C-alpha positions in Angstrom: 67.6 61.0 89.9 70.7 62.6 88.5 71.6 65.6 90.7 71.9 68.9 89.0 74.9 69.9 90.8 78.2 68.1 91.7 79.6 69.3 94.6 83.7 68.8 94.9 84.9 69.1 98.5 88.9 68.7 98.0 90.6 68.3 101.6 94.2 68.4 103.2 94.3 68.5 106.9 91.4 71.3 106.9 90.2 69.0 110.0 89.4 72.1 112.0 87.1 73.7 109.1 85.5 70.7 107.7 82.3 70.8 109.8 81.6 74.3 109.2 82.3 73.8 105.5 80.2 71.2 105.0 77.3 72.0 106.9 77.3 75.4 104.6 76.9 73.2 101.5 74.1 70.9 103.2 72.4 73.9 104.0 72.0 75.3 101.0 68.8 76.4 99.8 68.7 75.2 96.6 68.8 70.8 97.7 69.5 69.6 94.1 72.8 68.6 94.5 75.4 65.5 95.3 78.5 65.7 97.7 81.8 64.3 96.9 84.6 64.2 99.4 87.8 64.0 98.6 90.9 63.9 101.5 94.0 64.0 100.2 96.3 61.6 102.6 95.8 64.1 105.4 97.8 63.5 108.3 94.9 65.6 111.0 92.2 63.6 112.1 90.2 65.1 108.8 89.0 61.4 108.5 87.5 61.4 111.4 85.4 64.0 110.8 84.7 63.6 107.2 83.4 59.6 108.7 80.5 61.5 110.8 79.2 62.2 107.3 79.4 58.8 105.8 75.8 58.0 105.6 74.4 61.2 104.7 71.8 61.0 102.1 73.9 63.9 100.1 77.0 62.5 99.9 77.9 60.1 97.1 81.6 59.3 97.4 83.9 60.0 100.3 87.7 58.6 98.6 90.9 58.9 100.5 94.5 59.1 98.9 97.2 56.8 99.8 99.4 59.4 99.0 99.3 62.9 98.8 98.6 64.2 95.1 101.1 67.5 95.1 98.3 70.0 94.3 94.9 70.5 94.7 94.2 70.4 90.8 94.4 66.5 90.7 91.4 66.1 93.2 89.4 68.4 90.9 89.9 66.3 88.3 89.3 63.5 90.1 86.4 64.4 91.5 84.9 65.6 88.1 85.7 62.0 87.0 83.0 60.9 89.7 80.1 63.7 89.3 77.0 63.0 87.8 75.7 66.6 87.7 75.1 68.9 84.7 76.9 71.8 86.9 80.2 71.4 89.0 81.1 73.7 92.2 84.9 73.3 93.6 83.9 74.5 97.3 87.5 74.7 98.8 87.8 72.9 102.5 89.0 75.8 104.4 85.9 78.4 102.8 82.0 78.5 103.5 79.4 79.8 101.9 76.1 81.6 102.2 73.4 79.6 101.8 72.0 81.2 98.8 74.7 80.3 96.7 73.6 77.5 94.4 69.8 79.1 94.9 71.5 82.5 93.1 73.7 80.9 90.6 71.8 77.7 89.1 69.1 79.6 87.3 71.5 81.4 84.9 72.2 77.6 83.4 68.8 77.1 82.0 70.3 79.2 79.1 72.8 76.7 77.3 75.0 79.9 76.0 76.2 80.3 80.1 79.2 78.5 80.3 80.4 80.0 83.7 78.8 81.7 87.0 80.7 83.6 89.8 79.6 85.3 92.9 81.6 88.2 94.7 83.7 87.0 97.6 84.4 88.2 101.0 87.7 87.4 102.8 87.9 86.5 106.1 90.6 84.8 109.1 89.0 83.6 111.9 84.9 83.7 112.1 82.7 85.2 110.2 79.6 87.1 111.3 77.2 86.1 108.9 74.1 88.7 107.7 71.4 88.0 105.3 73.0 88.7 101.7 70.5 90.2 99.2 70.6 89.0 95.4 71.7 92.0 93.2 71.9 92.4 89.6 73.7 90.1 87.6 76.3 91.1 85.0 76.6 89.2 81.7 79.8 89.3 80.0 80.8 87.6 76.5 83.3 85.1 77.2 85.9 86.5 74.8 85.2 90.1 76.0 85.4 88.8 79.9 88.8 87.0 79.0 90.1 90.5 77.6 89.3 92.8 80.8 89.3 90.2 83.8 91.7 87.2 82.7 94.5 88.5 80.8 96.6 90.5 83.2 95.3 88.1 86.4 92.8 85.8 87.7 90.0 87.9 87.7 88.0 85.1 89.2 90.1 84.9 92.4 89.0 81.5 94.4 87.5 78.4 92.8 85.0 78.4 95.9 83.1 81.3 93.9 82.6 79.5 90.8 79.7 77.2 89.5 80.8 75.8 85.7 79.1 73.4 83.1 80.6 70.4 83.1 80.8 69.6 79.2 82.6 72.8 78.9 85.1 71.4 81.3 85.4 68.5 79.0 86.6 70.5 76.2 89.7 71.6 77.9 92.9 69.5 77.8 93.5 68.9 81.5 97.3 69.0 80.7 96.9 72.5 80.5 95.7 73.2 83.8 96.4 70.1 86.2 99.5 69.7 86.2 100.1 73.0 87.5 101.3 74.5 90.8 99.4 77.8 91.4 97.1 78.9 88.7 95.7 75.9 87.2 92.1 77.6 88.3 93.4 80.9 86.1 93.9 78.7 83.0 90.8 76.2 83.1 88.3 79.4 83.9 90.3 81.2 81.0 89.6 77.5 78.7 85.7 77.3 80.2 84.8 81.1 79.0 86.4 81.2 75.6 83.4 78.7 75.2 80.7 80.7 76.3 79.1 83.3 78.1 79.5 84.4 81.6 77.4 85.5 84.4 78.5 87.5 87.9 76.2 87.6 90.7 78.2 90.3 92.6 76.1 89.3 95.9 79.1 88.2 98.3 78.3 84.4 98.8 81.7 83.2 99.1 83.6 83.4 102.1 87.1 82.6 101.6 89.5 82.0 104.3 93.1 83.3 104.8 95.3 81.2 107.2 98.9 80.4 107.3 98.7 77.2 105.9 97.4 78.0 102.7 100.0 77.1 99.9 99.3 80.6 98.1 101.4 82.0 99.7 104.3 79.4 99.5 103.8 79.3 95.7 104.2 83.1 95.0 107.3 83.5 96.8 108.7 81.0 94.0 107.9 82.9 91.1 104.7 81.0 89.8 102.2 83.5 89.4 104.1 84.7 86.9 106.3 81.5 85.3 102.9 79.7 84.9 100.9 82.9 84.9 102.5 84.2 81.3 101.1 80.4 79.5 97.9 81.7 80.6 98.4 84.9 79.0 99.7 83.5 76.0 96.6 81.1 75.6 94.1 84.3 76.2 95.5 86.3 73.6 95.3 83.3 71.0 91.7 83.5 71.6 91.2 86.8 71.8 93.2 86.8 68.0 95.7 89.0 70.0 92.9 92.0 70.2 93.5 93.4 73.6 94.7 96.6 75.5 98.4 95.8 75.4 98.9 99.3 77.5 96.5 98.0 80.4 97.3 94.4 80.5 101.1 94.8 80.6 101.2 97.7 83.2 99.0 95.5 85.7 101.2 92.6 84.9 104.0 94.9 85.9 102.3 96.1 88.7 101.1 92.6 90.0 105.3 92.1 89.5 106.2 94.9 92.0 103.6 94.0 94.4 104.2 90.3 94.7 107.6 90.0 94.0 108.9 91.6 97.1 109.4 88.5 99.1 110.7 86.5 96.3 114.9 85.8 95.9 117.0 87.6 93.3 117.4 83.6 92.0 113.3 83.6 91.4 113.1 87.1 90.0 115.7 86.2 87.6 113.7 82.8 86.9 110.5 85.1 86.0 112.3 87.7 84.1 113.5 85.0 81.7 110.6 82.7 81.9 108.4 86.0 80.6 111.1 87.1 78.2 110.9 83.3 76.6 107.6 83.1 76.8 106.4 86.6 75.2 108.9 88.7 74.4 106.8 91.9 74.0 106.1 91.7 77.7 109.6 91.1 78.5 110.7 94.0 76.9 108.1 95.4 78.6 109.2 94.6 82.1 113.1 95.2 81.1 112.5 98.6 80.3 110.0 99.8 83.3 112.6 97.9 85.8 115.6 99.4 84.3 113.7 103.0 84.4 112.9 102.0 88.1 116.4 101.2 89.2 117.6 104.9 87.4 115.4 106.6 89.3 116.3 105.1 92.8 120.1 105.8 91.9 119.5 109.3 91.0 117.0 109.4 94.3 119.9 108.0 96.3 122.4 110.1 94.8 120.1 113.5 96.0 119.8 112.1 99.4 123.6 111.9 99.5 
């Protein structure tokens, strides 16, 4: 029987998290799935942990890379190539899921117009004390409206583990647009998929996202990839929206994100961000420059007053 859901579990050096993660998948109340485990040349004892599941009936593939691929997006692409299911769940190896995750999200795909569904999210650092989660009222969006409201100013679907999407719609996306990115490939992928149909949000917090110091997001964020790569997502989103969006809202959110996330960036990285934005989206770049100049003038005036 072809499984309805193919679960891709890409792993790199998360041996200590793998047992809980895999068990949170195998313990789902919805059981019509296959599990594909990929390891990106881990240097810890991940292989020993993974091999414990070699003969589990739900595990259809275990694949070990001979050398590290550099980004998790390449692993996503490889895993989906093995997938037999109609739906895809990228289950990040350091996260966890409520047992009802698949049960609450899969029914929406009975309707062909639904291309992607996602749950609410809760963050944790070490241990999470789960409690029974009740299903909440689903929210349905037209895909283009969702891009305008949630994906033009940032990644409104902030964790891959909270998402279920239709494989046929994934294959309509040019992998060169997202798989070679360092940080925002998921944001680009969601924007492409949601442009093809409708989206459903289940607000219940069914995805548990672990925060820890080995997460690569912080490293790439310090290098400015939120903006250097993100402006490509913005331009794609603007095209599919026919440039009909709330410019003031979107540009202000981009600027606010820059002020928040660029605090740990070097001056060289900040210069690269502004230069990239100016070359890629002149109007956003002009907006940035005006706001930054005003901000600097205000700081100088405040400094003069204090003296």
